[in-house]
C-alpha positions in Angstrom: 19.4 2.5 -15.0 16.2 3.4 -16.8 15.2 6.6 -16.7 11.9 6.1 -14.5 14.3 5.2 -11.8 16.1 7.6 -11.5 14.1 10.1 -11.7 12.3 8.7 -8.8 15.3 8.4 -7.0 16.4 12.1 -7.4 12.7 12.7 -6.6 13.4 11.0 -3.2 14.5 14.0 -1.0 10.6 15.0 -0.6 11.7 18.5 -2.1 9.6 20.0 -4.7 11.7 20.0 -8.0 12.0 22.5 -11.1 11.5 20.5 -14.8 14.4 22.1 -16.4 17.2 21.6 -13.1 15.6 17.5 -13.1 15.8 17.9 -17.0 20.0 19.3 -16.4 20.2 17.0 -13.6 19.1 13.3 -16.0 21.0 15.0 -18.7 17.7 14.7 -21.0 15.7 16.9 -22.7 13.0 18.8 -21.2 10.1 17.4 -23.1 11.8 13.7 -22.5 11.5 14.6 -18.6 7.7 15.9 -19.5 7.0 12.4 -20.8 8.2 10.7 -17.8 6.5 13.4 -15.6 3.3 13.6 -17.3 3.1 9.4 -16.7 4.3 9.4 -13.3 1.2 11.9 -12.4 -0.9 10.4 -14.4 -1.0 7.1 -12.1 0.2 9.5 -9.1 3.3 8.5 -8.6 4.4 12.1 -8.2 2.5 15.5 -7.4 3.0 18.6 -10.4 2.6 22.1 -10.4 1.6 22.9 -14.0 2.0 26.5 -13.2 5.6 26.3 -11.2 6.4 23.4 -13.7 7.4 21.9 -10.2 7.5 18.0 -9.9 7.9 16.0 -5.8 7.6 12.0 -4.8 3.9 11.4 -3.9 3.5 11.3 0.1 2.7 7.4 -0.7 5.2 6.6 -3.2 7.8 8.1 -0.7 7.4 5.9 1.9 6.8 2.7 -0.1 10.7 3.8 -1.3 11.9 4.1 1.9 10.8 1.3 3.4 11.8 -0.9 0.1 15.5 0.8 0.4 16.8 -1.3 2.8 15.9 -4.4 1.4 17.4 -3.5 -1.9 20.6 -2.7 -0.3 20.4 -5.7 2.2 19.3 -8.5 -1.2 21.4 -6.7 -4.2 23.9 -4.1 -2.5 22.9 -0.9 -3.4 
């Protein structure tokens, strides 16, 4: 699984996540996660709270992933 996919799946709970905790869960250096986060935030896939160093999925992306997930499971078995 790609790092971006893993990050998006981690954020599917629609909660704010601390960057250091995300890095730990993904087994990546925090700087690597920051690079991914900055890329996704630039294209508005995620919301970034720079002061609190927290991230969450953008509402539109969350809706999209919830629609696609059942199709993905049906087509590819999970």
